[in-house]
NUGU-341117 format. One record per residue (C-alpha): z, x, y. Coordinates in steps of 0.25 Angstrom, whole numbers, padded with zeros to 4 digits, always signed. Layout:
BEGIN
ZXY;...
This chain:
BEGIN
+0180+0615-0691;+0179+0619-0676;+0167+0611-0672;+0161+0598-0677;+0149+0590-0673;+0144+0577-0678;+0129+0572-0678;+0124+0558-0682;+0127+0560-0697;+0131+0574-0699;+0141+0584-0694;+0143+0599-0692;+0156+0608-0690;+0159+0623-0688;+0172+0629-0693;+0180+0640-0687;+0171+0651-0694;+0158+0645-0688;+0154+0639-0701;+0145+0626-0700;+0147+0614-0708;+0138+0602-0709;+0139+0588-0716;+0133+0574-0715;+0118+0569-0715;+0107+0580-0716;+0095+0570-0717;+0089+0576-0703;+0093+0590-0707;+0104+0591-0697;+0113+0599-0707;+0103+0609-0711;+0099+0611-0725;+0092+0601-0733;+0090+0587-0727;+0093+0574-0734;+0107+0578-0738;+0120+0573-0733;+0132+0583-0733;+0144+0576-0736;+0154+0588-0733;+0153+0599-0723;+0144+0610-0728;+0143+0624-0722;+0130+0628-0716;+0127+0643-0717;+0123+0648-0704;+0113+0660-0707;+0100+0664-0701;+0092+0677-0705;+0104+0682-0712;+0114+0681-0701;+0126+0671-0702;+0130+0662-0691;+0143+0655-0686;+0141+0641-0680;+0147+0640-0666;+0144+0626-0663;+0137+0614-0669;+0132+0601-0664;+0126+0589-0672;+0117+0579-0666;+0111+0566-0673;+0102+0574-0682;+0104+0588-0679;+0115+0600-0680;+0114+0612-0671;+0123+0624-0672;+0126+0636-0663;+0129+0649-0671;+0132+0663-0669;+0129+0675-0679;+0141+0680-0687;+0136+0694-0687;+0136+0694-0672;+0151+0691-0672;+0154+0703-0680;+0148+0713-0671;+0159+0724-0666;+0158+0731-0653;+0164+0745-0655;+0167+0752-0642;+0159+0764-0639;+0165+0778-0637;+0162+0782-0623;+0155+0796-0622;+0161+0805-0611;+0152+0814-0604;
């Protein structure tokens, strides 16, 4: 894991591929998903919004919250092709 953050009773980590994993107490909804569950092992969170996939770049856990900064995977695959110059 490249980045790890710990809250009061939960934790989150990001691996080298930008995948987010969370575990611990979710009674306040700090891990996402359904409340009232405790995740005993690191569980991947799929970062998708409106059909686009994201990679986590940083994570911070507070007492009862988790915040994640992301970047869109599709934006990382854009290739810039040099344009041929037109000679007049």
